[in-house]
C-alpha positions, -999 to +999 in steps of 0.1 A: -521+627+757-546+603+766-572+593+747-602+596+768-588+627+778-593+646+745-624+629+744-638+645+772-632+674+768-641+677+732-674+662+740-679+686+766-672+715+748-696+707+717-722+695+747-717+733+761-708+757+737-705+741+705-718+763+672-716+791+698-680+796+688-671+773+658-695+783+631-710+753+613-693+741+582-718+721+562-720+709+522-723+720+502-688+735+520-665+714+530-648+744+539-646+783+537-640+789+501-644+750+488-675+737+476-693+705+463-709+722+440-679+730+419-660+699+430-686+674+425-665+647+445-700+628+452-720+631+423-754+615+421-762+604+453-798+592+449-806+554+462-774+553+483-764+548+511-746+573+535-729+578+570-716+609+581-691+613+607-696+637+625-727+650+617-731+682+644-762+702+636-778+678+609-778+701+578-746+681+557-774+651+562-800+675+547-783+682+522-778+646+510-818+636+522-829+660+495-807+643+468-828+618+472-801+595+492-820+562+504-805+561+536-792+587+564-766+577+593-747+591+613-722+596+645-713+625+665-692+625+701-719+653+715-752+645+725-762+678+722-752+678+685-776+646+681-800+667+690-801+694+674-794+671+640-824+649+647-845+679+654-837+701+617-834+666+597-874+662+616-882+701+607-871+691+574-890+659+567-867+636+571-856+606+591-816+595+598-798+571+621-781+589+651-756+577+670-738+591+700-703+579+697-666+584+697-657+581+657-629+557+669-647+532+688-673+504+678-710+518+680-733+497+660-726+507+627-726+482+601-704+465+583-700+468+541-733+487+540-723+517+528-720+535+495-705+572+511-691+581+544-681+614+546-671+635+573-674+677+566-646+692+591-645+667+619-623+640+611-597+657+630-612+656+662-600+617+665-576+609+690-565+574+667-566+582+635-552+545+618-584+528+642-607+553+625-596+550+590-600+514+594-634+516+608-645+540+581-632+512+559-647+485+572-685+502+574-681+505+533-690+480+501-660+478+482-653+505+459-672+524+486-665+558+486-645+583+517-648+620+514-639+640+538-621+676+550-605+697+578-581+721+580-554+724+558-515+716+586-501+744+567-525+769+572-521+761+608-484+768+611-488+805+596-500+834+606-505+871+589-487+894+607-483+933+592-490+922+559-469+891+555-470+856+561-449+842+592-444+804+605-457+805+639-451+770+644-434+737+628-450+719+602-436+682+615-452+694+647-480+665+657-483+671+696-520+675+712-527+712+722-555+727+743-572+759+724-591+783+745-622+798+725-654+820+750-651+802+783-649+767+766-616+749+758-608+723+728-576+697+724-560+693+689-533+680+668-524+694+634-513+659+614-491+660+585-507+658+551-488+624+548-496+611+581-535+611+564-522+597+531-507+570+549-536+565+574-556+555+539-534+535+524-534+515+557-568+510+565-572+498+523-580+533+503-570+550+474-567+584+466-591+595+439-585+634+444-572+657+467-581+695+466-566+721+487-567+753+463-595+781+477-620+788+450-615+819+435-647+827+428-663+819+458-637+841+472-648+866+447-684+868+456-676+873+493-655+900+487-642+888+524-612+914+530-598+893+561-566+878+570-581+847+568-592+850+534-557+871+527-542+837+540-566+818+513-551+836+483-515+825+493-517+791+506-541+763+515-567+763+543-586+735+536-582+701+523-602+679+509-598+641+497-618+613+478-605+580+486-619+547+472-619+514+493-598+484+479 
């Protein structure tokens, strides 16, 4: 799949359909049933410089701004999402440096500058994982932290059918494919966990923590009986990684 084609397809989707069909996942949640309040991966961010990869509507930036982060920066592939984030942060009395750019490309973000780089359900949109992780490493100070979440690859391989879970695709298949949502189309690749781990190592990160189990308290509080929730009790649907730049 041509990288430019992936970028054009996905940026057009977020510019036109965006959150109409895909509900935004924002902090304090890393995914449907995983939360920062329980995991405490960030800890105290007061006085810290933060960069978000794939900021969407800006609510995760708000989360850190309200916790006294000293600087908020973010990028997103969609001009529409950048506009939404700017409007939302302004309404909250917060400011951020927002950049419309693919995460794979050089876009004027300072290097050796940030205490944290994070991405909530956005890193999987990259068309160049190795390149993206190397860029993220360059943005961080030594010992800086990178935290990201994404859909767990095993979740994408399994479907609920007649009260049973069945494999619908090969876990090792990382080929790009198209997804139709409403009147829009997205292009995705389901990467193996080892692909993420190896890309992190190649970029100079050491993994400090990985979370892939759904939180029972969150699941019980929502009293969700959907097929998705049933899957989440049996296998991981989200994974979260905390890595440190060496």
